[in-house]
Structures are given as structure tokens and as C-alpha cells.
N, C-alpha and C positions, 0 to 999 in steps of 0.2 A: 245463729238461726234458732228460732223458738221451736220447741218440741212439746207436743201434748200426747197424752195417753188416755185411752178410754175403752169402754165396754159396749159391744153391740149385742144387746140382749134380744133374742128372738124366740118365737114359739110357733108350733105347728097346730093348726086346727083344721081337721079334715085334710084336704089336700092343699091348704093355703098356708103361706108363711106370713107372719106378722112381726114387726120390728118396733122396739121401744125407743122413742126419741124424746129429747127434752127441748124446750124452747127457752132461749135466754131471756132473763128478766131485764127490767129497766126501760127507760124512755126511748132509747135508740131502737130497740127491737119491738116496741109496743104494737105497732101496726104492720109488722113484717111477718109473712107466713111462708110462702113458697121459697125454698132455699135457705130459710132461717133456722130450721131445726137441726139438731146435732145428736150424735151419740153423747151420753154423759162422759165428759172428758175434762182434762185440765192440764195446766202447764207442768212440765217436769223440770226439776232442778238438776244441774250437772251432777252426774254420778249416781243419780237416784234410780232405783229399780223401776222399770217402766210399768210392769204389770201391777206392782204394789201401788204406784201412783194412780193407775187406772181404777183400782179398787177403792182407794181413798176418795177419789173424785166422785165415783158412783155413790158412795155413802154421803158425801157432802151435798150432792145435787138431788138426792132422793130421800135421804134419811134412812135408807135400807142398806144392809150388807148382803152380799151375794157370794155364793161359792159354787164350785162345780168344776167341770172339765172345760178349761178355756182353750180355744183354738186361735193361735196367732194368725192375723191377716197381714197382707202386704201393706206397709205404710203408704200413706198418700201425702202429697204436697198440696196444700190449699193455695188459693190465689195469692194471698199475702205472703207466701213463702214458708208458712209454718208446716212442719212435718207432724203428721198425726199417726200414732201407732194404735192399733186396736186389736182386741181379742173378742171373738164371738163366744157366746154362751147361750145354750138353749135353756129356757126357764120361763116361769110366769111370775108376774108381779101385778098386784092390784094397784090401780093408779089413784084410788081414793086414799087420802091420809098421807100422801107423800109430802115432803117438805124439803126446802132447800136452805142452805146456809145463806147469809147475806154478805154483801161486799159494799165497800164505799167507793163511789166514783165521783168525779168532778162533772157536774151537770148544771147548766149547759157547758160544753167544752170551753176551756180557757176562761171560765168565769170565776174561778176560785171558790165556787159554791160546792160543798160536798154533800151528797145525798147517799142514803143507805138503800140498797135495792136487793131483792132476792136474786141469787145467781141464776136461778131457773124459776120461771113462773107457770109453766105448763108441762105436763107429762102425758104422753099418749102412745097408744099402739096404732101402727099404720100397716095396712095390707101392702103387699109387694109393689103393686103399681103406684099407689099413692105415695109411698115412702120415697120413691125416686124423685118426686116433685117437691116434697117437703124438706128433704135433707140437703145440707150444704152440698153443692155440686161435686166437690172433690170426694166427699165422704160416700157418695153414691157408689164409688168403686168398691167399698167394703161390702155393700149389699150384693153387687154383681159377682164379686169373687165368692162370697158365701153361697149364693144360689148356684153358681157354676160347680163348686165343690160338691154341693148336695146332690145335684143332678148326676154327677159322675159316680157317686156312691150308690144311688138307686139302681 
């Protein structure tokens, strides 16, 4: 089973929560929006430290390093069976000037043509209600868990 690890970056402004998501690059995702966004994350190799991989992926997909007090969230299983582990971190990041590494993919599928695409082509902060529409449906559980935890603390 494939496993990914990522970071759910969030911030508070007045009484509102905002979440940082990334949009996958490339032709397959070009015109997809609702349900296409994700936390910055990537695949974990067997035996690799999950949080360490999440931090590497965040850097690869944004060009930025982050640090702070990470809160582990319950892992979720996406429709395709992939398990995603995530850590929440409160912080702010300006979205201008972010950049992603590139990857090579076969496009169109089964064509033997290889193209290079950015792993991520958009970065954005979303308010609590909107994020639940934009994010991959399984990953919405991370948002709900974090908000539930924060309501319990207040």
C-alpha cells in the first residue's frame, strides 16, 4: 500500500481559520479544482521517517522550509487506497515567490512521450468553508479533526 506524508499549514485571522493547500501541476489536473487540492505531501519510502518526509515534500512543493510545533493528525485513507499521514502546524507563508520542483511524466498516458511538469502549479490559502470543497475529500478529515481539537481547547 502506498503511503504519503504531508503538512497541514494553518493560520488564524481574527476568528477565522485559513489553510494552505497546493494544486497539482500537469495536464491531468489543469482544469480540475474542487477536490483536486491537497496538503503539500509526498510518497514515503519503506522505513523512512514520516515527519521528515513531510518536511522534505513541503520544501520540494513550495521552495520553503518550515519549522515549529507539529501536531500529528489521524492518518486518512484516500479513495485509491493510499494512506496519508499529516502534521498540523500553525504559521504563515506568503504565496508569492513559491516554486515547485519538476517531475517527468508520460503524457498522454501510454504514449511513450515524456514531458516535464511542475509538481505543484498553484498555492493558496482557503477559509474553513471553502477548503472543504477544494481539498481531496479524504484529506478533509484533517481539517475537521484540527477544528474539533481547536474547539475543545478554547
